[in-house]
C-alpha positions as CSV (number, residue, x, y, z in Angstrom):
1,M,38.2,-26.4,-18.5
2,V,39.1,-27.5,-22.0
3,R,42.6,-28.8,-22.5
4,E,44.5,-26.9,-25.2
5,V,48.0,-27.4,-26.8
6,D,50.0,-25.1,-29.0
7,V,50.8,-26.3,-32.5
8,R,54.3,-27.4,-31.7
9,A,53.0,-29.8,-29.0
10,F,50.3,-30.9,-31.4
11,A,52.9,-31.5,-34.1
12,A,54.9,-33.8,-31.8
13,A,51.7,-35.8,-30.9
14,H,50.8,-36.0,-34.6
15,R,54.2,-37.5,-35.4
16,D,53.5,-40.0,-32.7
17,G,50.3,-41.1,-34.4
18,A,47.7,-39.0,-32.4
19,H,44.0,-39.3,-33.2
20,V,43.0,-36.0,-34.9
21,V,39.5,-34.8,-35.6
22,D,38.9,-31.8,-37.8
23,V,35.5,-30.1,-37.0
24,R,35.4,-27.7,-39.9
25,E,32.9,-27.9,-42.8
26,P,33.6,-30.2,-45.7
27,H,34.6,-27.4,-48.1
28,E,37.1,-26.1,-45.5
29,Y,38.5,-29.6,-44.9
30,A,38.8,-30.2,-48.7
31,A,40.8,-27.0,-49.1
32,G,43.5,-28.2,-46.8
33,H,43.7,-30.4,-43.6
34,V,46.2,-32.0,-41.3
35,P,47.3,-35.4,-42.8
36,G,45.3,-38.2,-41.3
37,A,42.7,-36.0,-39.7
38,A,39.2,-37.4,-39.6
39,M,36.5,-34.9,-40.6
40,I,33.5,-34.6,-38.2
41,P,31.8,-31.2,-38.8
42,M,30.6,-29.4,-35.7
43,G,27.0,-30.2,-36.5
44,F,27.8,-34.0,-36.3
45,V,30.1,-34.1,-33.3
46,H,27.4,-35.2,-30.9
47,T,26.2,-38.1,-33.1
48,R,29.7,-39.2,-33.9
49,M,31.3,-39.2,-30.4
50,R,30.6,-43.0,-30.1
51,D,33.2,-43.5,-32.9
52,L,36.0,-41.8,-31.0
53,P,38.5,-43.5,-28.8
54,R,38.2,-43.4,-25.0
55,S,41.7,-44.9,-24.4
56,E,43.8,-42.1,-25.9
57,P,43.6,-38.3,-26.4
58,V,41.7,-36.9,-29.3
59,Y,43.2,-33.8,-30.8
60,V,40.5,-31.5,-32.1
61,I,41.3,-28.9,-34.8
62,C,39.4,-26.3,-36.8
63,A,40.5,-23.2,-38.7
64,S,41.7,-21.0,-35.7
65,G,40.9,-22.8,-32.5
66,N,37.4,-21.5,-31.6
67,R,35.2,-24.4,-32.9
68,S,37.8,-26.9,-31.7
69,R,37.5,-25.6,-28.1
70,T,33.7,-26.0,-28.2
71,A,33.9,-29.5,-29.7
72,A,36.6,-30.5,-27.2
73,S,34.4,-29.3,-24.4
74,W,31.5,-31.5,-25.7
75,M,33.8,-34.5,-26.0
76,D,35.2,-34.0,-22.6
77,S,31.7,-33.9,-21.1
78,A,31.1,-37.3,-22.8
79,G,34.2,-38.9,-21.2
80,I,36.6,-38.4,-24.1
81,T,40.0,-37.0,-23.4
82,A,39.8,-34.1,-25.9
83,V,42.6,-31.6,-26.6
84,S,41.9,-28.4,-28.6
85,V,44.7,-27.3,-31.0
86,A,45.3,-23.6,-30.3
87,G,45.5,-21.6,-33.6
88,G,44.0,-24.5,-35.6
89,T,44.9,-25.3,-39.1
90,S,46.2,-21.8,-39.7
91,A,48.8,-22.3,-37.0
92,W,49.7,-25.7,-38.4
93,Q,50.2,-24.3,-41.8
94,S,52.3,-21.4,-40.6
95,T,54.8,-23.7,-38.9
96,G,55.5,-25.5,-42.2
97,P,54.0,-29.0,-42.1
98,P,52.1,-29.9,-45.2
99,L,48.4,-29.8,-45.6
100,V,46.5,-32.4,-47.6
101,T,43.8,-31.3,-50.0
102,G,40.7,-33.2,-51.1
103,A,37.5,-34.5,-49.6
104,A,37.3,-36.9,-46.7
105,R,36.9,-40.6,-47.5
106,S,33.7,-42.3,-46.5
């Protein structure tokens, strides 16, 4: 079963420096993402898992929580402690924290 947290618990983890992966497409990420989130679109999750930490939880976010649950399940199967953010970026934005716009850095 995929671990999932609500946006308030995620916000607390984010303030503490949590590792965040945004699995949306590049145009979605550029339109607004959680500060510090790494962009790994769904189609690249399997090939980029080797880049993710194994010693700390990885919070996975998308637009509404559907893609993040799937990606978190894949990560969990690979031995990564993955946590899906319920409600995704939409929930984050509705609680007031800022979004960052612009493309991901290489």
